[in-house]
N, C-alpha and C positions, 0 to 999 in steps of 0.2 A: 529846715526844708522836711516837707511832709513826707514824700517819696523821692527815690531817685529812679528816674524814667529813662529808659532806653531810646536810641534814635527813632526806632520805629513808633514807639508809644508817643513821643514828643511830635512826629509828623500827623499821626492819626488825631491827636488830640487839637493840634493847631488846625487842621482841616475842618474838624468840626465847628470850630470856634468861628473860623471865617465864613463857612457856609451858613451857620445860624444867623450871622449877621447880613451877609450880603445876598442869600437866598432864603429867608425866612419861611416863604410859602412851601419849600421842599424840604425844610428841617422839621423833624429828625431824619437823618440819612439811612438809605438802605446800603448793605454791604458793597453793593456794584458801584453806586454813587460816591460812597466815601472812599473807594480805592480809587476811583478817577480822581477824585479831589486830591489825594496824596501824590498821584503821578502826574500832576499838572505840570507842562513845560514852561509856564510863565509863572511868576511870583512865587517860585521855589529855589531854595538853594541848600542842598543840592538838588538836581533833579534825579527822581527815583523811578523805579518800575517794580513796585511791590504787586504781589500776586494777592489775591484775595483771601488765600490761607495765611498769609503774613500779616495781613491787616487784621484776620480773625483773631490771631493770637495776642496781638497786641489790644485789641478790644477785651477779650477776655481778662487780660492783665490789667487793664484799666478800670474794668467792672471790679475787681478783686481789691483795688485800692480806693475804689468808691468815688473814682472819676468819671465813670461813663455808665450809662444805663441803657436797656433795650426794652422794646415793647412791640407788641403785635396788635395792630387796629383791628376793630371788628369788621372792617370792609377790605380788609387786604391780607393776604398770606404771607406776605414778606415781613422779615423783622427789620425795625428801625431803631437806629441808634443815636444816642444823644450824649451830652456831657455836663458835668456840674463843676466846671473849672472855677468860675468867678466865686461860686458859694463855697466851694472847697478852701479856696485861698484868699477869701474876703477880700476880693477885688472890685473896684468900681469900673466902668465903662471904660474910661480912659486907659486903665491899667491894663484891662484885659486887651485893647487894640495894641498897644505897645507889646506886651507879652505875645500876640499872636504873630506878630511880623518877625519878632526875634525867633519865635520857634519855626516859622516855616522859611525863614531866609537867612538866617545866622547873624553874626555880629555886624553891627551897623552904627553910624553916626547918628547924632540928634537928627540932622537936617535929612538923612536918609529914612530916618524912621517917620519923621512927620510926613514926607511926601507918599511913602509907601503905604501910611494908616490911613489914607483919605478915604478908600472904600469903606474902612470899619468905623473911623472917627474922624472928623475934621477940626483939627487943632487950629485954634486961631492965631497961634505963633509958636515960634520955637522955644520961647520962655515956658510955654504951657507943656512943651513935650518935656523939657529939661525938669520941670517940676515934678511931673509924672514919673520920670525916670529917678529922680532923687527919693521920692516916696517908695519905690520899688525896691531901693537898695537898703531903705531904712524901715523895713517892714517889722513889725513887733513879733511876728512868728518868723523871722528869718528873712535875710536877704534874698531877693528873687532874681536880681541883676547885678552883674559885676562890671566895672569899669576896666577895659583893657588897657596896657601900655600902648602909646602912640607907635605907629609902625615908622620905619626910616622914610623920610620923605614926605609924611603927611602932617597936616596942622591939626587935625581934630581926632580926639579919641574915639573908639567905638566901644559899644557896650553889649553884653551877651548874656542871656538868660542863665539861670543857674539849675534848671529843672533836671539836667542829666548830671549833675554833682559839679564838683570844681572844675573850672575851665583850665586845661593844660597851659602851663606857661608859655609854649610857642604856639598857641593857636592863632595867635594874631599873624603870625607869619604864614600858617597853613591856610588860612582862611582866603578865597579868590576875592580879589577887588573888580570893579567894574573898570571897564576901560572903553576907549573910543570906538572900538569895534562891535560894542554891545548895541543891541537895538535902543533907540530913544525911548523914554519912558511912556511916552504916549500911544508907540506902538505896542509896548509891551502891555499896558493897560487895556488896549483895544482887544488883544489875543486873549488875556485873561478874561474878559466880558464875554467872548465868543465862547470859551471853553465852558464858563460857566451856563451860558444859554443851551449848549450842546447836552450837558449833564441834567440840565432840568427838561430838556425835551426827552431824552433817554429815560428818566425817571417817570414822565408822564406817559411815555410810550408802554412802559412795564406796566404801570396801573391799568392802562387800558386793556392789555393783554389778559392780565389777571381777571379783570371784569368781564371780559368776553368768555374766557374760559368758564367762569363761574355761571354765565348765562345759558352756554351750551349745555351744562351739565343738567339744567332745568328740563331739558327734552330729550336727555338721553334714556 
């Protein structure tokens, strides 16, 4: 393992990976957009409420580890942030998708991983997911995923990333499971799409405000 990341760094990194794939026109992300992505109420487990200072500290740490970067465009005064996760860990697109959903949603079965990866990568079948998982468990540079013991009363094993270090023995008991009281997946995906659209609109509005401010200065 290259680095041991804390839970905030993992969430920030996972959010950047997700938005790079699902909202490429708005990537890299401003601090505000990235904070909103971390704090989404859908497609996240657990749901968090990080302030911008918390996200900024995680970004600084990720930059020190060579996993994130920052730049300021010529037409904008807002700093934008991106990642180099795939390059740093030598991952292909399928592996990045699997790691991303595990980073954002915790331990999952292969079936859960396949359905939740859909916005990131459309796996043809469950066997393709399982092959990708196996590859991540057998990386030459060190395993990135671990198979967890089956929970009592369940048929399938779950898998968890190792970016935060070794997974506690009792993790499989502590991780929340989906129940019939949760929203159907189609509703969850609809909410996630709406949240992405709102984040994109906020980003566009911020850019317009900056451009208008620069325009006003020409006449002051």
